[in-house]
C-alpha positions as CSV (number, residue, x, y, z in Angstrom):
1,M,0.4,1.5,23.2
2,P,-2.5,3.8,22.0
3,I,-4.8,2.5,19.3
4,P,-4.1,4.3,15.9
5,P,-7.0,6.5,14.8
6,I,-7.4,4.5,11.6
7,V,-8.7,1.5,13.7
8,D,-11.7,3.6,14.7
9,A,-12.0,5.1,11.2
10,I,-12.6,1.7,9.5
11,E,-16.2,0.7,9.2
12,S,-15.8,-1.6,6.2
13,Q,-12.7,-3.8,6.0
14,V,-12.7,-3.4,2.2
15,I,-11.0,-0.2,1.2
16,A,-11.6,1.2,-2.2
17,S,-8.3,1.9,-4.0
18,V,-9.1,4.2,-6.9
19,K,-7.1,4.8,-10.1
20,T,-9.7,5.9,-12.6
21,Q,-12.7,8.2,-12.8
22,T,-15.0,5.2,-13.3
23,Q,-13.6,3.6,-10.2
24,L,-14.0,6.9,-8.4
25,H,-17.8,7.0,-9.0
26,K,-18.2,3.4,-8.0
27,A,-16.2,4.0,-4.8
28,A,-18.4,6.9,-4.0
29,S,-21.5,4.7,-4.0
30,S,-19.8,1.7,-2.4
31,R,-20.0,0.4,1.2
32,S,-16.3,1.2,1.6
33,N,-16.0,4.1,4.0
34,I,-12.3,4.7,3.2
35,V,-11.0,5.4,-0.3
36,F,-7.4,5.5,-1.4
37,L,-6.8,7.9,-4.3
38,L,-3.9,6.8,-6.5
39,D,-2.7,8.2,-9.8
40,E,-4.4,11.6,-9.5
41,D,-2.9,14.9,-10.4
42,V,-3.2,18.4,-8.9
43,F,-5.9,19.4,-11.4
44,T,-8.3,16.5,-10.7
45,I,-7.7,15.6,-7.1
46,E,-9.7,18.4,-5.4
47,R,-12.8,17.4,-7.4
48,S,-12.3,13.7,-6.6
49,V,-11.9,14.4,-2.8
50,K,-15.0,16.6,-2.8
51,L,-17.1,13.9,-4.5
52,L,-16.0,11.3,-2.0
53,Q,-16.5,13.6,1.0
54,K,-20.0,14.4,-0.3
55,H,-20.6,10.6,0.0
56,H,-19.2,10.6,3.6
57,K,-16.0,8.8,2.7
58,K,-12.6,9.2,4.4
59,V,-10.1,10.1,1.8
60,F,-6.4,9.1,1.8
61,I,-4.1,10.2,-1.0
62,H,-1.0,8.4,-2.1
63,M,1.5,11.3,-1.8
64,D,4.1,9.5,-3.9
65,L,1.8,9.1,-6.9
66,I,0.0,12.5,-7.1
67,E,1.4,14.1,-10.3
68,G,2.4,17.7,-9.8
69,I,3.0,17.5,-6.1
70,D,6.2,16.5,-4.3
71,S,6.7,14.6,-1.1
72,S,7.6,17.5,1.2
73,K,6.2,18.8,4.4
74,K,4.7,21.8,2.6
75,A,3.0,19.5,0.0
76,L,1.4,17.6,2.9
77,T,0.2,20.8,4.6
78,Y,-1.2,21.9,1.2
79,A,-3.0,18.6,0.7
80,V,-4.5,18.6,4.2
81,D,-5.5,22.3,4.3
82,L,-6.7,22.8,0.8
83,W,-8.2,19.5,-0.1
84,G,-9.3,18.4,3.4
85,I,-8.0,14.8,3.1
86,D,-8.2,12.5,6.1
87,G,-4.8,10.8,5.6
88,I,-1.9,9.9,3.3
89,I,-0.2,6.8,2.0
90,S,3.5,6.8,1.2
91,T,6.5,4.5,0.9
92,R,8.6,7.3,2.4
93,S,9.1,7.3,6.1
94,S,9.7,11.1,6.0
95,M,6.2,11.6,4.7
96,I,4.8,9.4,7.5
97,K,6.7,11.5,10.0
98,Y,5.4,14.8,8.5
99,A,1.8,13.5,8.5
100,K,2.0,12.4,12.1
101,Q,3.5,15.7,13.2
102,S,0.6,17.5,11.6
103,G,-2.0,15.2,13.1
104,T,-2.9,13.5,9.8
105,M,-3.5,9.8,9.6
106,A,-0.6,8.0,7.7
107,I,-0.3,4.6,6.1
108,Q,3.2,3.3,5.3
109,R,3.2,1.3,2.0
110,L,5.6,-1.7,2.1
111,F,6.5,-3.7,-1.0
112,A,7.1,-7.3,0.1
113,I,9.4,-8.3,-2.7
114,D,11.7,-10.4,-0.6
115,Q,12.7,-11.0,3.0
116,G,15.2,-8.2,2.9
117,A,12.7,-5.7,1.7
118,V,10.3,-6.7,4.4
119,A,12.9,-6.5,7.1
120,K,14.0,-3.0,5.9
121,G,10.4,-1.9,5.6
122,I,9.7,-3.0,9.2
123,E,12.7,-1.0,10.4
124,K,11.2,2.1,8.7
125,I,7.7,1.7,10.1
126,D,7.8,4.3,12.8
127,G,4.6,6.1,13.8
128,A,2.4,5.0,10.9
129,D,-1.2,4.3,11.6
130,A,-1.2,1.3,9.4
131,V,1.0,-0.6,6.9
132,E,-0.2,-1.6,3.5
133,I,1.7,-4.7,2.4
134,L,2.0,-5.4,-1.3
135,P,1.5,-7.9,-2.8
136,G,-1.3,-8.9,-0.6
137,V,-2.1,-12.3,-2.2
138,I,0.8,-13.9,-4.0
139,P,-1.0,-16.9,-5.5
140,K,-3.6,-14.6,-6.9
141,V,-1.0,-12.4,-8.5
142,I,0.8,-15.4,-10.0
143,K,-2.5,-16.7,-11.5
144,T,-3.3,-13.2,-12.9
145,V,0.1,-12.9,-14.5
146,T,0.1,-16.4,-15.9
147,E,-3.3,-15.8,-17.5
148,K,-2.0,-12.6,-19.2
149,T,1.4,-13.8,-20.5
150,A,3.0,-16.9,-21.9
151,V,6.3,-16.0,-20.1
152,P,7.0,-18.5,-17.4
153,I,6.7,-17.3,-13.8
154,I,9.1,-18.0,-11.1
155,A,7.7,-17.1,-7.7
156,G,10.1,-15.7,-5.1
157,G,10.3,-13.8,-1.9
158,L,8.8,-14.5,1.5
159,I,8.5,-18.3,0.8
160,E,8.9,-19.8,4.3
161,N,7.4,-23.3,4.0
162,E,6.4,-26.2,1.7
163,T,2.7,-25.1,1.7
164,E,3.6,-21.8,0.2
165,I,5.7,-23.5,-2.4
166,H,2.8,-25.7,-3.3
167,D,0.4,-22.8,-3.3
168,A,2.6,-20.8,-5.8
169,L,3.0,-23.8,-8.1
170,R,-0.8,-24.5,-8.0
171,A,-1.4,-20.9,-8.9
172,G,0.7,-21.4,-12.1
173,A,4.3,-20.7,-11.3
174,L,6.8,-22.7,-13.2
175,A,9.1,-22.7,-10.2
176,V,9.7,-21.1,-6.8
177,S,13.0,-19.5,-5.7
178,V,13.6,-19.7,-2.0
179,S,16.6,-18.6,0.1
180,N,15.8,-21.0,3.0
181,K,18.1,-24.0,2.4
182,N,15.8,-26.2,4.4
183,L,13.3,-26.0,1.6
184,W,15.7,-26.8,-1.3
185,N,14.9,-30.5,-1.1
186,T,11.1,-30.1,-1.0
187,S,9.3,-33.0,-2.6
188,L,6.9,-31.9,-5.3
């Protein structure tokens, strides 16, 4: 199996994922050589891409989140030809397919909300250069949410062993929901 081009593109294992103009400028001067542009629109993206390219960054845009552009083959061609992006991110397997047909790097985004979503996502990964799995760090997410709300948190999805149950509870979850019956009697 050939090595996806993104493997060679990564110089820093920390990728800057940008949502605001303040983040954009920090990403431009960061050690990250790859930047993900999220929450842009057709009026600002070209300027953002050019700034990052001026700082020798490889730019990936999240095709599902760019306001004013759809997730079609023509939109992808437009983004690559007009803005000169290096790659795309999308949850849509059709966008990944279009990108690969055009020779553009493509990252499939997979939301790991439960085992079913992961299984379905794995089925749809076909030809992507990489897969971005979200959430990346469940205990950290739990801790962040519990610090920002008084609403109790129940952690669920992808829990496969007792250690993961304990990690979620230590992070602040009130309880953990699991579908694996072998874990229903876990001692706490």
